[in-house]
C-alpha positions in Angstrom: 20.2 52.3 4.2 22.9 50.6 6.1 20.5 49.2 8.2 18.8 47.4 5.3 22.0 46.1 4.0 22.8 44.8 7.6 19.3 43.1 7.9 19.6 41.6 4.4 23.2 40.3 5.4 21.6 38.7 8.8 18.6 37.3 6.9 20.7 35.9 4.3 23.1 34.3 7.0 20.1 32.7 8.7 18.9 31.3 5.4 22.5 29.5 4.5 22.6 28.2 8.1 19.1 26.7 8.0 19.7 25.3 4.4 22.8 23.8 5.6 21.3 22.1 8.6 18.4 20.8 6.4 20.9 19.4 4.0 22.9 17.7 6.8 20.0 16.3 8.3 18.7 14.8 5.0 22.2 13.4 4.4 22.2 11.7 7.9 18.7 10.2 7.7 18.6 9.3 3.9 19.8 5.6 4.4 17.4 5.0 7.5 14.6 6.4 5.4 15.3 4.1 2.5 15.6 1.2 4.9 12.2 1.9 6.5 10.5 2.2 3.0 12.1 -1.1 2.1 10.8 -2.6 5.3 7.1 -1.3 4.9 7.2 -2.6 1.4 8.4 -6.2 2.6 5.6 -5.8 5.0 2.8 -4.9 2.4 4.0 -7.7 0.0 3.6 -10.2 2.8 0.1 -8.9 3.8 -1.1 -9.4 0.0 0.6 -13.0 -0.4 0.9 -14.2 3.0 1.7 -17.7 1.8 4.8 -16.7 0.1 8.3 -17.2 1.2 10.2 -15.2 -1.6 9.5 -12.2 -3.8 11.7 -11.7 -7.0 11.4 -8.3 -8.4 10.8 -8.4 -12.3 12.1 -4.9 -13.9 14.4 -2.4 -12.5 13.5 0.4 -10.1 11.7 3.0 -10.9 10.0 0.8 -13.7 9.4 -2.2 -11.4 6.9 -4.4 -13.4 5.9 -6.9 -10.7 7.1 -9.5 -8.4 7.3 -13.2 -8.9 6.0 -14.9 -5.6 7.4 -18.3 -4.6 6.6 -20.6 -1.7 9.1 -22.2 0.6 9.5 -25.1 -1.9 10.6 -22.7 -4.4 7.4 -23.0 -6.4 5.9 -20.2 -8.3 2.5 -19.3 -6.6 1.6 -16.0 -7.9 2.5 -12.3 -8.7 2.3 -9.1 -6.8 1.9 -5.7 -8.6 1.4 -2.1 -8.0 -1.6 -0.4 -9.6 -2.2 3.1 -9.5 -5.0 5.6 -11.0 -6.3 9.1 -10.3 -9.0 9.0 -7.6 -11.2 12.0 -6.3 -8.3 14.1 -5.4 -5.1 12.0 -5.6 -3.4 9.3 -7.2 -4.4 6.0 -5.3 -1.7 3.2 -5.2 -2.5 -0.2 -4.5 -0.4 -3.2 -3.9 -2.1 -6.4 -5.5 -1.4 -10.0 -4.8 -2.8 -12.5 -7.8 -2.3 -16.2 -7.9 -1.6 -18.1 -11.2 -5.1 -18.5 -11.9 -5.6 -14.8 -12.1 -7.5 -14.8 -8.7 -6.8 -12.1 -6.6 -5.4 -13.0 -3.0 -5.7 -9.5 -1.5 -5.0 -5.8 -2.0 -3.6 -3.2 0.0 -4.0 0.7 -0.4 -0.1 2.0 -0.2 -0.6 5.3 -1.2 -3.7 7.7 -1.2 -4.6 11.4 -0.4 -8.5 11.0 -0.6 -11.1 13.1 1.1 -11.1 12.5 4.8 -14.2 10.5 6.1 -15.3 9.5 2.7 -12.4 8.9 0.3 -10.2 7.4 3.0 -12.8 4.6 3.3 -11.1 2.8 0.4 -8.1 1.7 3.1 -10.9 0.1 5.4 -11.1 -3.8 5.3 -14.8 -3.8 4.5 -13.8 -2.3 1.2 -10.4 -4.1 0.5 -11.5 -7.5 1.6 -14.2 -7.4 -1.2 -11.3 -8.2 -3.6 -10.3 -11.4 -2.0 -11.0 -14.4 -4.3 -12.2 -12.2 -7.2 -11.2 -12.6 -10.7 -8.6 -9.9 -11.4 -10.2 -8.9 -14.9 -13.6 -8.4 -13.7 -14.1 -7.7 -10.1 -17.7 -8.1 -10.4 -18.9 -8.7 -6.7 -16.9 -5.6 -5.6 -19.4 -2.9 -4.4 -18.3 0.6 -4.5 -18.2 2.9 -1.3 -21.4 5.1 -1.2 -20.1 8.8 -1.2 -16.7 7.9 -2.5 -17.5 6.2 -5.9 -14.9 7.9 -7.6 -12.2 6.7 -5.4 -13.7 3.0 -5.2 -13.8 2.9 -9.1 -10.4 4.1 -9.6 -9.0 1.4 -7.3 -11.2 -1.2 -9.4 -10.1 0.3 -12.6 -6.4 0.5 -11.6 -6.5 -3.4 -10.5 -8.4 -4.5 -13.6 -6.0 -2.6 -16.3 -2.7 -3.6 -14.6 -3.8 -7.2 -14.1 -4.3 -7.3 -17.8 -1.0 -5.7 -18.5 0.7 -8.2 -16.1 -1.0 -11.3 -17.7 0.1 -10.1 -21.1 3.8 -9.8 -19.9 3.7 -13.1 -18.4 2.0 -14.7 -21.5 4.9 -13.1 -23.5 7.4 -14.5 -21.3 8.7 -11.1 -19.6 
């Protein structure tokens, strides 16, 4: 009986030490992780609107609505927004650049966990490049990936749906 108590105490002590170490590492790395996320987001913003000089977020985190995009002469040239929808096995998040006429400049898949081999192909340039110069409300020339139609369709539907929302917000002055 005394042995069980002793082993229980030792195991409890190990758990407390491990939890303390994890909490300490988390506290030390939290700022660096947030900084890295911010750098990745800025890089992704530049990828979908390469001609942009400045991105101004509209809305407060975590409910960021979209970014207004300005060129080097401080002229509004478009918008960038996040679109997401459930794919085959995960929620797929994309970052979409759209000019003032509603034409897509580029998209980038920023978060997904689809089936390796098939669903993961939505991140390939062969698929994402199809969105360039497409009307954001129709995407009529975008072809789904064979074998990954659910994932492909989720990306297309999310872009169309979110583009409609953004256009309504802009029309209403938000």
